[in-house]
Every structure is written in C-alpha cells, then in structure tokens.
Chimera marker file (.cmm) of the C-alpha trace (Angstrom):
<marker_set name="trace">
<marker id="1" x="0.000" y="0.000" z="0.000" r="1" g="1" b="0" radius="0.5"/>
<marker id="2" x="1.208" y="3.511" z="-0.781" r="1" g="1" b="0" radius="0.5"/>
<marker id="3" x="2.392" y="5.789" z="1.964" r="1" g="1" b="0" radius="0.5"/>
<marker id="4" x="0.161" y="8.759" z="2.794" r="1" g="1" b="0" radius="0.5"/>
<marker id="5" x="2.616" y="11.205" z="1.164" r="1" g="1" b="0" radius="0.5"/>
<marker id="6" x="2.851" y="9.259" z="-2.103" r="1" g="1" b="0" radius="0.5"/>
<marker id="7" x="-0.911" y="8.818" z="-2.142" r="1" g="1" b="0" radius="0.5"/>
<marker id="8" x="-1.418" y="12.573" z="-1.627" r="1" g="1" b="0" radius="0.5"/>
<marker id="9" x="1.101" y="13.355" z="-4.380" r="1" g="1" b="0" radius="0.5"/>
<marker id="10" x="-0.664" y="10.987" z="-6.801" r="1" g="1" b="0" radius="0.5"/>
<marker id="11" x="-4.036" y="12.485" z="-5.883" r="1" g="1" b="0" radius="0.5"/>
<marker id="12" x="-2.702" y="16.025" z="-6.467" r="1" g="1" b="0" radius="0.5"/>
<marker id="13" x="-1.370" y="15.081" z="-9.899" r="1" g="1" b="0" radius="0.5"/>
<marker id="14" x="-4.655" y="13.365" z="-10.747" r="1" g="1" b="0" radius="0.5"/>
<marker id="15" x="-6.613" y="16.393" z="-9.485" r="1" g="1" b="0" radius="0.5"/>
<marker id="16" x="-4.603" y="18.757" z="-11.670" r="1" g="1" b="0" radius="0.5"/>
<marker id="17" x="-5.181" y="16.462" z="-14.670" r="1" g="1" b="0" radius="0.5"/>
<marker id="18" x="-8.964" y="16.332" z="-13.992" r="1" g="1" b="0" radius="0.5"/>
<marker id="19" x="-9.191" y="20.134" z="-13.620" r="1" g="1" b="0" radius="0.5"/>
<marker id="20" x="-7.245" y="20.551" z="-16.866" r="1" g="1" b="0" radius="0.5"/>
<marker id="21" x="-9.584" y="18.086" z="-18.614" r="1" g="1" b="0" radius="0.5"/>
<marker id="22" x="-12.647" y="19.967" z="-17.293" r="1" g="1" b="0" radius="0.5"/>
<marker id="23" x="-11.234" y="23.282" z="-18.530" r="1" g="1" b="0" radius="0.5"/>
<marker id="24" x="-10.523" y="21.775" z="-21.942" r="1" g="1" b="0" radius="0.5"/>
<marker id="25" x="-14.047" y="20.292" z="-22.146" r="1" g="1" b="0" radius="0.5"/>
<marker id="26" x="-15.610" y="23.580" z="-21.002" r="1" g="1" b="0" radius="0.5"/>
<marker id="27" x="-13.616" y="25.639" z="-23.475" r="1" g="1" b="0" radius="0.5"/>
<marker id="28" x="-14.331" y="23.120" z="-26.241" r="1" g="1" b="0" radius="0.5"/>
<marker id="29" x="-18.039" y="23.475" z="-25.570" r="1" g="1" b="0" radius="0.5"/>
<marker id="30" x="-18.559" y="19.806" z="-24.788" r="1" g="1" b="0" radius="0.5"/>
<marker id="31" x="-20.067" y="20.524" z="-21.362" r="1" g="1" b="0" radius="0.5"/>
<marker id="32" x="-21.884" y="23.499" z="-19.944" r="1" g="1" b="0" radius="0.5"/>
<marker id="33" x="-20.667" y="25.688" z="-17.115" r="1" g="1" b="0" radius="0.5"/>
<marker id="34" x="-23.305" y="24.220" z="-14.745" r="1" g="1" b="0" radius="0.5"/>
<marker id="35" x="-22.234" y="20.652" z="-15.553" r="1" g="1" b="0" radius="0.5"/>
<marker id="36" x="-18.587" y="21.603" z="-14.996" r="1" g="1" b="0" radius="0.5"/>
<marker id="37" x="-19.561" y="23.171" z="-11.638" r="1" g="1" b="0" radius="0.5"/>
<marker id="38" x="-21.449" y="20.019" z="-10.592" r="1" g="1" b="0" radius="0.5"/>
<marker id="39" x="-18.542" y="17.803" z="-11.654" r="1" g="1" b="0" radius="0.5"/>
<marker id="40" x="-16.109" y="20.104" z="-9.803" r="1" g="1" b="0" radius="0.5"/>
<marker id="41" x="-18.236" y="20.024" z="-6.641" r="1" g="1" b="0" radius="0.5"/>
<marker id="42" x="-18.476" y="16.218" z="-6.876" r="1" g="1" b="0" radius="0.5"/>
<marker id="43" x="-14.691" y="15.954" z="-7.283" r="1" g="1" b="0" radius="0.5"/>
<marker id="44" x="-14.106" y="18.301" z="-4.332" r="1" g="1" b="0" radius="0.5"/>
<marker id="45" x="-16.433" y="16.147" z="-2.207" r="1" g="1" b="0" radius="0.5"/>
<marker id="46" x="-14.494" y="13.031" z="-3.282" r="1" g="1" b="0" radius="0.5"/>
<marker id="47" x="-11.192" y="14.748" z="-2.428" r="1" g="1" b="0" radius="0.5"/>
<marker id="48" x="-12.490" y="15.721" z="1.027" r="1" g="1" b="0" radius="0.5"/>
<marker id="49" x="-13.701" y="12.161" z="1.523" r="1" g="1" b="0" radius="0.5"/>
<marker id="50" x="-10.283" y="10.815" z="0.509" r="1" g="1" b="0" radius="0.5"/>
<marker id="51" x="-8.554" y="13.193" z="2.959" r="1" g="1" b="0" radius="0.5"/>
<marker id="52" x="-10.899" y="12.084" z="5.739" r="1" g="1" b="0" radius="0.5"/>
<marker id="53" x="-10.164" y="8.422" z="4.942" r="1" g="1" b="0" radius="0.5"/>
<marker id="54" x="-6.420" y="9.123" z="5.142" r="1" g="1" b="0" radius="0.5"/>
<marker id="55" x="-6.841" y="10.957" z="8.454" r="1" g="1" b="0" radius="0.5"/>
<marker id="56" x="-8.917" y="8.114" z="9.898" r="1" g="1" b="0" radius="0.5"/>
<marker id="57" x="-6.405" y="5.555" z="8.637" r="1" g="1" b="0" radius="0.5"/>
<marker id="58" x="-3.549" y="7.481" z="10.245" r="1" g="1" b="0" radius="0.5"/>
<marker id="59" x="-5.407" y="7.863" z="13.534" r="1" g="1" b="0" radius="0.5"/>
<marker id="60" x="-6.272" y="4.171" z="13.525" r="1" g="1" b="0" radius="0.5"/>
<marker id="61" x="-2.604" y="3.295" z="13.094" r="1" g="1" b="0" radius="0.5"/>
<marker id="62" x="-1.663" y="5.567" z="15.984" r="1" g="1" b="0" radius="0.5"/>
<marker id="63" x="-4.400" y="4.062" z="18.148" r="1" g="1" b="0" radius="0.5"/>
<marker id="64" x="-3.111" y="0.557" z="17.372" r="1" g="1" b="0" radius="0.5"/>
<marker id="65" x="0.445" y="1.525" z="18.317" r="1" g="1" b="0" radius="0.5"/>
<marker id="66" x="-0.795" y="3.102" z="21.544" r="1" g="1" b="0" radius="0.5"/>
<marker id="67" x="-2.799" y="-0.027" z="22.337" r="1" g="1" b="0" radius="0.5"/>
<marker id="68" x="0.280" y="-2.189" z="21.783" r="1" g="1" b="0" radius="0.5"/>
<marker id="69" x="2.376" y="0.067" z="24.043" r="1" g="1" b="0" radius="0.5"/>
<marker id="70" x="-0.315" y="-0.029" z="26.728" r="1" g="1" b="0" radius="0.5"/>
<marker id="71" x="-0.460" y="-3.825" z="26.588" r="1" g="1" b="0" radius="0.5"/>
<marker id="72" x="3.338" y="-3.983" z="26.821" r="1" g="1" b="0" radius="0.5"/>
<marker id="73" x="3.353" y="-1.685" z="29.842" r="1" g="1" b="0" radius="0.5"/>
<marker id="74" x="0.498" y="-3.631" z="31.461" r="1" g="1" b="0" radius="0.5"/>
<marker id="75" x="2.516" y="-6.827" z="31.064" r="1" g="1" b="0" radius="0.5"/>
<marker id="76" x="5.508" y="-5.085" z="32.647" r="1" g="1" b="0" radius="0.5"/>
<marker id="77" x="3.342" y="-3.849" z="35.511" r="1" g="1" b="0" radius="0.5"/>
<marker id="78" x="2.005" y="-7.349" z="36.049" r="1" g="1" b="0" radius="0.5"/>
<marker id="79" x="5.581" y="-8.620" z="36.371" r="1" g="1" b="0" radius="0.5"/>
<marker id="80" x="6.418" y="-5.815" z="38.786" r="1" g="1" b="0" radius="0.5"/>
<marker id="81" x="3.293" y="-6.564" z="40.826" r="1" g="1" b="0" radius="0.5"/>
<marker id="82" x="4.202" y="-10.244" z="41.172" r="1" g="1" b="0" radius="0.5"/>
<marker id="83" x="7.785" y="-9.325" z="42.052" r="1" g="1" b="0" radius="0.5"/>
<marker id="84" x="6.530" y="-6.893" z="44.695" r="1" g="1" b="0" radius="0.5"/>
<marker id="85" x="4.312" y="-9.626" z="46.109" r="1" g="1" b="0" radius="0.5"/>
<marker id="86" x="7.307" y="-11.942" z="46.415" r="1" g="1" b="0" radius="0.5"/>
<marker id="87" x="9.403" y="-9.200" z="47.987" r="1" g="1" b="0" radius="0.5"/>
<marker id="88" x="6.628" y="-8.380" z="50.438" r="1" g="1" b="0" radius="0.5"/>
<marker id="89" x="6.331" y="-12.010" z="51.525" r="1" g="1" b="0" radius="0.5"/>
<marker id="90" x="10.109" y="-12.187" z="51.975" r="1" g="1" b="0" radius="0.5"/>
<marker id="91" x="10.033" y="-9.008" z="54.030" r="1" g="1" b="0" radius="0.5"/>
<marker id="92" x="7.286" y="-10.475" z="56.197" r="1" g="1" b="0" radius="0.5"/>
<marker id="93" x="9.379" y="-13.579" z="56.789" r="1" g="1" b="0" radius="0.5"/>
<marker id="94" x="12.462" y="-11.494" z="57.557" r="1" g="1" b="0" radius="0.5"/>
<marker id="95" x="10.492" y="-9.289" z="59.967" r="1" g="1" b="0" radius="0.5"/>
<marker id="96" x="9.219" y="-12.388" z="61.774" r="1" g="1" b="0" radius="0.5"/>
<marker id="97" x="12.765" y="-13.771" z="61.959" r="1" g="1" b="0" radius="0.5"/>
<marker id="98" x="14.081" y="-10.463" z="63.316" r="1" g="1" b="0" radius="0.5"/>
<marker id="99" x="11.328" y="-10.417" z="65.946" r="1" g="1" b="0" radius="0.5"/>
<marker id="100" x="12.152" y="-13.990" z="66.967" r="1" g="1" b="0" radius="0.5"/>
<marker id="101" x="15.844" y="-13.124" z="67.117" r="1" g="1" b="0" radius="0.5"/>
<marker id="102" x="15.114" y="-10.057" z="69.245" r="1" g="1" b="0" radius="0.5"/>
<marker id="103" x="12.962" y="-12.155" z="71.589" r="1" g="1" b="0" radius="0.5"/>
<marker id="104" x="15.708" y="-14.780" z="71.881" r="1" g="1" b="0" radius="0.5"/>
<marker id="105" x="18.325" y="-12.079" z="72.472" r="1" g="1" b="0" radius="0.5"/>
<marker id="106" x="16.181" y="-10.504" z="75.184" r="1" g="1" b="0" radius="0.5"/>
<marker id="107" x="15.698" y="-13.901" z="76.811" r="1" g="1" b="0" radius="0.5"/>
<marker id="108" x="19.432" y="-14.609" z="76.618" r="1" g="1" b="0" radius="0.5"/>
<marker id="109" x="20.283" y="-11.205" z="78.061" r="1" g="1" b="0" radius="0.5"/>
<marker id="110" x="17.764" y="-11.743" z="80.843" r="1" g="1" b="0" radius="0.5"/>
<marker id="111" x="19.280" y="-15.125" z="81.602" r="1" g="1" b="0" radius="0.5"/>
<marker id="112" x="22.807" y="-13.688" z="81.578" r="1" g="1" b="0" radius="0.5"/>
<marker id="113" x="21.829" y="-10.810" z="83.829" r="1" g="1" b="0" radius="0.5"/>
<marker id="114" x="19.992" y="-13.185" z="86.146" r="1" g="1" b="0" radius="0.5"/>
<marker id="115" x="23.017" y="-15.438" z="86.231" r="1" g="1" b="0" radius="0.5"/>
<marker id="116" x="25.286" y="-12.484" z="86.963" r="1" g="1" b="0" radius="0.5"/>
<marker id="117" x="22.940" y="-11.375" z="89.697" r="1" g="1" b="0" radius="0.5"/>
<marker id="118" x="22.889" y="-14.842" z="91.239" r="1" g="1" b="0" radius="0.5"/>
<marker id="119" x="26.668" y="-15.041" z="91.048" r="1" g="1" b="0" radius="0.5"/>
<marker id="120" x="26.946" y="-11.650" z="92.724" r="1" g="1" b="0" radius="0.5"/>
<marker id="121" x="24.526" y="-12.638" z="95.500" r="1" g="1" b="0" radius="0.5"/>
<marker id="122" x="26.383" y="-15.923" z="95.937" r="1" g="1" b="0" radius="0.5"/>
<marker id="123" x="29.704" y="-14.079" z="95.966" r="1" g="1" b="0" radius="0.5"/>
<marker id="124" x="28.455" y="-11.696" z="98.642" r="1" g="1" b="0" radius="0.5"/>
<marker id="125" x="27.209" y="-14.625" z="100.737" r="1" g="1" b="0" radius="0.5"/>
<marker id="126" x="30.522" y="-16.452" z="100.320" r="1" g="1" b="0" radius="0.5"/>
<marker id="127" x="32.436" y="-13.291" z="101.205" r="1" g="1" b="0" radius="0.5"/>
<marker id="128" x="30.428" y="-13.040" z="104.425" r="1" g="1" b="0" radius="0.5"/>
<marker id="129" x="31.106" y="-16.695" z="105.200" r="1" g="1" b="0" radius="0.5"/>
<marker id="130" x="34.822" y="-16.182" z="104.535" r="1" g="1" b="0" radius="0.5"/>
<marker id="131" x="34.836" y="-13.118" z="106.809" r="1" g="1" b="0" radius="0.5"/>
<marker id="132" x="33.085" y="-15.102" z="109.528" r="1" g="1" b="0" radius="0.5"/>
<marker id="133" x="35.591" y="-17.929" z="109.161" r="1" g="1" b="0" radius="0.5"/>
<marker id="134" x="38.491" y="-15.436" z="109.383" r="1" g="1" b="0" radius="0.5"/>
<marker id="135" x="37.040" y="-13.958" z="112.517" r="1" g="1" b="0" radius="0.5"/>
<marker id="136" x="36.632" y="-17.428" z="114.042" r="1" g="1" b="0" radius="0.5"/>
<marker id="137" x="40.187" y="-18.356" z="113.068" r="1" g="1" b="0" radius="0.5"/>
<marker id="138" x="41.522" y="-15.125" z="114.584" r="1" g="1" b="0" radius="0.5"/>
<marker id="139" x="39.455" y="-15.717" z="117.698" r="1" g="1" b="0" radius="0.5"/>
<marker id="140" x="40.820" y="-19.254" z="117.960" r="1" g="1" b="0" radius="0.5"/>
<marker id="141" x="44.326" y="-17.987" z="117.286" r="1" g="1" b="0" radius="0.5"/>
<marker id="142" x="43.989" y="-15.403" z="120.054" r="1" g="1" b="0" radius="0.5"/>
<marker id="143" x="42.562" y="-17.996" z="122.406" r="1" g="1" b="0" radius="0.5"/>
<marker id="144" x="45.513" y="-20.383" z="121.983" r="1" g="1" b="0" radius="0.5"/>
<marker id="145" x="48.172" y="-17.865" z="122.539" r="1" g="1" b="0" radius="0.5"/>
<link id1="1" id2="2" r="1" g="1" b="0" radius="0.2"/>
<link id1="2" id2="3" r="1" g="1" b="0" radius="0.2"/>
<link id1="3" id2="4" r="1" g="1" b="0" radius="0.2"/>
<link id1="4" id2="5" r="1" g="1" b="0" radius="0.2"/>
<link id1="5" id2="6" r="1" g="1" b="0" radius="0.2"/>
<link id1="6" id2="7" r="1" g="1" b="0" radius="0.2"/>
<link id1="7" id2="8" r="1" g="1" b="0" radius="0.2"/>
<link id1="8" id2="9" r="1" g="1" b="0" radius="0.2"/>
<link id1="9" id2="10" r="1" g="1" b="0" radius="0.2"/>
<link id1="10" id2="11" r="1" g="1" b="0" radius="0.2"/>
<link id1="11" id2="12" r="1" g="1" b="0" radius="0.2"/>
<link id1="12" id2="13" r="1" g="1" b="0" radius="0.2"/>
<link id1="13" id2="14" r="1" g="1" b="0" radius="0.2"/>
<link id1="14" id2="15" r="1" g="1" b="0" radius="0.2"/>
<link id1="15" id2="16" r="1" g="1" b="0" radius="0.2"/>
<link id1="16" id2="17" r="1" g="1" b="0" radius="0.2"/>
<link id1="17" id2="18" r="1" g="1" b="0" radius="0.2"/>
<link id1="18" id2="19" r="1" g="1" b="0" radius="0.2"/>
<link id1="19" id2="20" r="1" g="1" b="0" radius="0.2"/>
<link id1="20" id2="21" r="1" g="1" b="0" radius="0.2"/>
<link id1="21" id2="22" r="1" g="1" b="0" radius="0.2"/>
<link id1="22" id2="23" r="1" g="1" b="0" radius="0.2"/>
<link id1="23" id2="24" r="1" g="1" b="0" radius="0.2"/>
<link id1="24" id2="25" r="1" g="1" b="0" radius="0.2"/>
<link id1="25" id2="26" r="1" g="1" b="0" radius="0.2"/>
<link id1="26" id2="27" r="1" g="1" b="0" radius="0.2"/>
<link id1="27" id2="28" r="1" g="1" b="0" radius="0.2"/>
<link id1="28" id2="29" r="1" g="1" b="0" radius="0.2"/>
<link id1="29" id2="30" r="1" g="1" b="0" radius="0.2"/>
<link id1="30" id2="31" r="1" g="1" b="0" radius="0.2"/>
<link id1="31" id2="32" r="1" g="1" b="0" radius="0.2"/>
<link id1="32" id2="33" r="1" g="1" b="0" radius="0.2"/>
<link id1="33" id2="34" r="1" g="1" b="0" radius="0.2"/>
<link id1="34" id2="35" r="1" g="1" b="0" radius="0.2"/>
<link id1="35" id2="36" r="1" g="1" b="0" radius="0.2"/>
<link id1="36" id2="37" r="1" g="1" b="0" radius="0.2"/>
<link id1="37" id2="38" r="1" g="1" b="0" radius="0.2"/>
<link id1="38" id2="39" r="1" g="1" b="0" radius="0.2"/>
<link id1="39" id2="40" r="1" g="1" b="0" radius="0.2"/>
<link id1="40" id2="41" r="1" g="1" b="0" radius="0.2"/>
<link id1="41" id2="42" r="1" g="1" b="0" radius="0.2"/>
<link id1="42" id2="43" r="1" g="1" b="0" radius="0.2"/>
<link id1="43" id2="44" r="1" g="1" b="0" radius="0.2"/>
<link id1="44" id2="45" r="1" g="1" b="0" radius="0.2"/>
<link id1="45" id2="46" r="1" g="1" b="0" radius="0.2"/>
<link id1="46" id2="47" r="1" g="1" b="0" radius="0.2"/>
<link id1="47" id2="48" r="1" g="1" b="0" radius="0.2"/>
<link id1="48" id2="49" r="1" g="1" b="0" radius="0.2"/>
<link id1="49" id2="50" r="1" g="1" b="0" radius="0.2"/>
<link id1="50" id2="51" r="1" g="1" b="0" radius="0.2"/>
<link id1="51" id2="52" r="1" g="1" b="0" radius="0.2"/>
<link id1="52" id2="53" r="1" g="1" b="0" radius="0.2"/>
<link id1="53" id2="54" r="1" g="1" b="0" radius="0.2"/>
<link id1="54" id2="55" r="1" g="1" b="0" radius="0.2"/>
<link id1="55" id2="56" r="1" g="1" b="0" radius="0.2"/>
<link id1="56" id2="57" r="1" g="1" b="0" radius="0.2"/>
<link id1="57" id2="58" r="1" g="1" b="0" radius="0.2"/>
<link id1="58" id2="59" r="1" g="1" b="0" radius="0.2"/>
<link id1="59" id2="60" r="1" g="1" b="0" radius="0.2"/>
<link id1="60" id2="61" r="1" g="1" b="0" radius="0.2"/>
<link id1="61" id2="62" r="1" g="1" b="0" radius="0.2"/>
<link id1="62" id2="63" r="1" g="1" b="0" radius="0.2"/>
<link id1="63" id2="64" r="1" g="1" b="0" radius="0.2"/>
<link id1="64" id2="65" r="1" g="1" b="0" radius="0.2"/>
<link id1="65" id2="66" r="1" g="1" b="0" radius="0.2"/>
<link id1="66" id2="67" r="1" g="1" b="0" radius="0.2"/>
<link id1="67" id2="68" r="1" g="1" b="0" radius="0.2"/>
<link id1="68" id2="69" r="1" g="1" b="0" radius="0.2"/>
<link id1="69" id2="70" r="1" g="1" b="0" radius="0.2"/>
<link id1="70" id2="71" r="1" g="1" b="0" radius="0.2"/>
<link id1="71" id2="72" r="1" g="1" b="0" radius="0.2"/>
<link id1="72" id2="73" r="1" g="1" b="0" radius="0.2"/>
<link id1="73" id2="74" r="1" g="1" b="0" radius="0.2"/>
<link id1="74" id2="75" r="1" g="1" b="0" radius="0.2"/>
<link id1="75" id2="76" r="1" g="1" b="0" radius="0.2"/>
<link id1="76" id2="77" r="1" g="1" b="0" radius="0.2"/>
<link id1="77" id2="78" r="1" g="1" b="0" radius="0.2"/>
<link id1="78" id2="79" r="1" g="1" b="0" radius="0.2"/>
<link id1="79" id2="80" r="1" g="1" b="0" radius="0.2"/>
<link id1="80" id2="81" r="1" g="1" b="0" radius="0.2"/>
<link id1="81" id2="82" r="1" g="1" b="0" radius="0.2"/>
<link id1="82" id2="83" r="1" g="1" b="0" radius="0.2"/>
<link id1="83" id2="84" r="1" g="1" b="0" radius="0.2"/>
<link id1="84" id2="85" r="1" g="1" b="0" radius="0.2"/>
<link id1="85" id2="86" r="1" g="1" b="0" radius="0.2"/>
<link id1="86" id2="87" r="1" g="1" b="0" radius="0.2"/>
<link id1="87" id2="88" r="1" g="1" b="0" radius="0.2"/>
<link id1="88" id2="89" r="1" g="1" b="0" radius="0.2"/>
<link id1="89" id2="90" r="1" g="1" b="0" radius="0.2"/>
<link id1="90" id2="91" r="1" g="1" b="0" radius="0.2"/>
<link id1="91" id2="92" r="1" g="1" b="0" radius="0.2"/>
<link id1="92" id2="93" r="1" g="1" b="0" radius="0.2"/>
<link id1="93" id2="94" r="1" g="1" b="0" radius="0.2"/>
<link id1="94" id2="95" r="1" g="1" b="0" radius="0.2"/>
<link id1="95" id2="96" r="1" g="1" b="0" radius="0.2"/>
<link id1="96" id2="97" r="1" g="1" b="0" radius="0.2"/>
<link id1="97" id2="98" r="1" g="1" b="0" radius="0.2"/>
<link id1="98" id2="99" r="1" g="1" b="0" radius="0.2"/>
<link id1="99" id2="100" r="1" g="1" b="0" radius="0.2"/>
<link id1="100" id2="101" r="1" g="1" b="0" radius="0.2"/>
<link id1="101" id2="102" r="1" g="1" b="0" radius="0.2"/>
<link id1="102" id2="103" r="1" g="1" b="0" radius="0.2"/>
<link id1="103" id2="104" r="1" g="1" b="0" radius="0.2"/>
<link id1="104" id2="105" r="1" g="1" b="0" radius="0.2"/>
<link id1="105" id2="106" r="1" g="1" b="0" radius="0.2"/>
<link id1="106" id2="107" r="1" g="1" b="0" radius="0.2"/>
<link id1="107" id2="108" r="1" g="1" b="0" radius="0.2"/>
<link id1="108" id2="109" r="1" g="1" b="0" radius="0.2"/>
<link id1="109" id2="110" r="1" g="1" b="0" radius="0.2"/>
<link id1="110" id2="111" r="1" g="1" b="0" radius="0.2"/>
<link id1="111" id2="112" r="1" g="1" b="0" radius="0.2"/>
<link id1="112" id2="113" r="1" g="1" b="0" radius="0.2"/>
<link id1="113" id2="114" r="1" g="1" b="0" radius="0.2"/>
<link id1="114" id2="115" r="1" g="1" b="0" radius="0.2"/>
<link id1="115" id2="116" r="1" g="1" b="0" radius="0.2"/>
<link id1="116" id2="117" r="1" g="1" b="0" radius="0.2"/>
<link id1="117" id2="118" r="1" g="1" b="0" radius="0.2"/>
<link id1="118" id2="119" r="1" g="1" b="0" radius="0.2"/>
<link id1="119" id2="120" r="1" g="1" b="0" radius="0.2"/>
<link id1="120" id2="121" r="1" g="1" b="0" radius="0.2"/>
<link id1="121" id2="122" r="1" g="1" b="0" radius="0.2"/>
<link id1="122" id2="123" r="1" g="1" b="0" radius="0.2"/>
<link id1="123" id2="124" r="1" g="1" b="0" radius="0.2"/>
<link id1="124" id2="125" r="1" g="1" b="0" radius="0.2"/>
<link id1="125" id2="126" r="1" g="1" b="0" radius="0.2"/>
<link id1="126" id2="127" r="1" g="1" b="0" radius="0.2"/>
<link id1="127" id2="128" r="1" g="1" b="0" radius="0.2"/>
<link id1="128" id2="129" r="1" g="1" b="0" radius="0.2"/>
<link id1="129" id2="130" r="1" g="1" b="0" radius="0.2"/>
<link id1="130" id2="131" r="1" g="1" b="0" radius="0.2"/>
<link id1="131" id2="132" r="1" g="1" b="0" radius="0.2"/>
<link id1="132" id2="133" r="1" g="1" b="0" radius="0.2"/>
<link id1="133" id2="134" r="1" g="1" b="0" radius="0.2"/>
<link id1="134" id2="135" r="1" g="1" b="0" radius="0.2"/>
<link id1="135" id2="136" r="1" g="1" b="0" radius="0.2"/>
<link id1="136" id2="137" r="1" g="1" b="0" radius="0.2"/>
<link id1="137" id2="138" r="1" g="1" b="0" radius="0.2"/>
<link id1="138" id2="139" r="1" g="1" b="0" radius="0.2"/>
<link id1="139" id2="140" r="1" g="1" b="0" radius="0.2"/>
<link id1="140" id2="141" r="1" g="1" b="0" radius="0.2"/>
<link id1="141" id2="142" r="1" g="1" b="0" radius="0.2"/>
<link id1="142" id2="143" r="1" g="1" b="0" radius="0.2"/>
<link id1="143" id2="144" r="1" g="1" b="0" radius="0.2"/>
<link id1="144" id2="145" r="1" g="1" b="0" radius="0.2"/>
</marker_set>
C-alpha cells in the first residue's frame, strides 16, 4: 500500500489532470458551465472524503500503536506486581525472623543478667562466710596464745 505522502502526491497530480480536462471540455463546448460546476463540486467532495479516509487511517494506526504500548506496559506492571508480592512475603518472613531473634536475644540477656545477679549474690554470701571464718580463726588464734 502507498504511503500517505505518495498517495497525496498521486491524488494532487490526478486532481490537476482532472481540472485541466474539465477546462478543456468547457472551453471546447462539450459541457456546460453548470455541468462543470457540478462535476467540480463532486470531485471536491471526493477529495475531502479521501482526505478524511487518510486521516482516519492514520489515527487508527496511531491508536493501534498506543494499544500495543499499553499492553506492553500492562505486562511489565504485572511482572512488577508479582515481584513486589514476592518481595513483600520475603520481608514479612524477615520481619518475623528479626522479631524472633530479638525475643531470643532478650531472653538470653535476661538469663545472663539473672546469672550475673545470682553469682553476685552468691559471691556476697561467700564473702560473708569467709569473713566469719576469718574472725573465728583469729578468735581461735587469740585464744591459743
């Protein structure tokens, strides 16, 4: 099929040839001025119709290209949506793991602090016992001498 520019150029050449033929027929007396006017009006209407067909054809082509681009972008968005869904589920799993880790860490810290506290209490008790034993040993040592 011809491109719109080549088609318009061919139509312009054909239009000039038809107008020249009408002028020749009118000057030759083969047709009357009214008949030439009617033929001219009919040809102008056909030319306008041809231009409208070309415009509609061009717009249809643009609409098709836009539709194809939209479908391509919709497919891309669908891929992005599924990827985001996967990422969101991974983030949920990671958040749960971080929460579990934080809970375990808190429990471990509590246990360590409790253990340190128990050791400190036990150390204080043992220190008191050692002091008492020292005092008893000193008392016994004083009593023997």
